[in-house]
C-alpha positions, 0 to 999 in steps of 0.5 A: 481664372485665379484666386482673389487674395486680401493680404492684411488689408486695412483702410484708414480715414482721416477725421480731423487729424484722428485716424478712423479704422474702417477695415483692420488687417483683413486677410482672406483668400477667395478661391477661383469660382467661389461665392463668398459673402461678406456679412455684418452689421451696418458700419462694420467695413464690408462695403469698404472692403468691396470698394477696395477690391473694386479700386473705388477706395485706396488700400491703406495697408496690405495688398489685394492680388488676383492670382500672382498679380497685384491689383491694389495699385491698378486703376479700376478699369484695369482690374477685370472686375464687374460690380453690381450696385445696390441702386442698380446705377442704370442710365435712365436715358438708355434702353436696356440694350444700351445699358448692357452694351455700354461697358463693352463699347467703352472697354473693348474693341469688339464689333457692334455685331459681336456686342449685340450677340453677347447682349442678346445671349445674356438677356435671354439667359436672364429672361429679359430678352423682350425688354431690350428696347425699354428704358429703366423707368419702364421696368420693375425693381426685379427687372432692373436688377436683372439688367444690372446683372446682365451689364456685369455678365456681358463683361465676362470678368474675373470677379463679380462684386455685388453690394447688397443688390437685392435690398431694394426688392420686396421679400418674395422677389428677394427670395426668388432672386437669391435662388436665381443669383446662385444658379447664375453664379454656379453656371458662370463659375465666376469668383463672386464677392457679395456684401449683405447685412442680411444673415438669411442671404449669407446663410443661403447663398455663400459657399463661405461667409466672412463675418465682420464687426467694427472693421475686424474679420471675426470668422471665415467659414461655411455657413453651417460651420459659422452657425454651429461652431462660432469663433466667438460670442459676436458670431454666435449672436449675429448668425441665427434668428432668433439669436442665440440665448446667452447667460453670464455665469461664474465658474465654481469648479464643475458648476456654473452659477449666477443669481438665478440658476446653477448649471452642472458641467460634465468633465468635458465642459469643466476642462473647457472652462478651466482657468476661467472665472467667468463665462457666457453660456450660450444655447440656440433657441431650437436646442431649448427643450420644453419638457414635462419631466422636471427630474431630468438634468438641466431643467428649470421652472419657467413661465411663458411670457410671449408666444410668436407663432410663425406657422411652421414653428413658434418662438416662445419667450420664457422667463425665470427669476426676476430678470432672466428671459430667453427664447425657445422655438417649438413646432408650429402645431404645439400649443403654448400660451402666454402665462402658462408654466413650462419646464425648460431643459438646456441639454449640455450637448447643445451648449456653447461656452465663451470667455466672458472677458474676450468673447472667444469660444471655449467650447461649441456644441457637440456635433458627433452626429452632424456632417459639416464636411467641406463641400466638394469642389465645383467641376 
């Protein structure tokens, strides 16, 4: 086992003589046994990155290494990597047993009895031992997904690559399989790179997440670090549902202002925006407080536009001024109705400040009472 390293990796495509950059100078080291999630919007380069690791796409620049061994100059069959595809890619004419055996038959000289033993042990671990003689067409989506996982597990690879393997499942089964995948990966201890556009999967499954946009790596961090300490406005807006609220503001000394409201800054926040003329003020919906006392600091008269009840919480869409709209989340037992007035407080300890020109984070919310320490390494 060893670390998997992407060292200044880029991928270019030729589009009628012009160069299209799919992945731009991405560098990250995935530690032995780590579960890293590549997440971002469609077309951001995450699947291309995965395919370069697998050897299904060539690397235009940079290197991919497993430990001290360079991999990007090897054919896929020599990389000791197993991939789980979004479509599962099972052979329809083969039984479950045949699908799981196939890779070992083609790539090893194991005896048939040994292959059968490995397949049956893996099938038992995945809860599909009673399905070994069925064809893929006779299985549900969740069962097919387990077979695809089993086919990868029997190879006992150095690295698992997973390209949105849960996207074809319904919501309830997807949630169940997230938990099972995490348990399996921890039990096997195999380095795993997992691609998804679903931030819920990224936040709940990854030891760390790598957020991409337009082919560029925006931030690599633990899920909580990315949520509470975003490196830039893109990360802040992409991670979290409902998304972070943003307000474009001008800096006037110790005050931020736009055509609707002003926001007074403490010395800490003033120092963070010093030398910047325009900033973006961000605050997460759960940090927006609906209060009864409009004499508190940073409070604003608003009206409730729409309420989305979610059961455990309500997403309350608020308006103030003629064009400003933002969202607060409050407890599901709190009664809030459209059309009523509300006093919203934007506490300064909860705000984020970004450079309006570059999007770079100038200040993230205060986390004095939070524990975002790195997790203990796995045994």
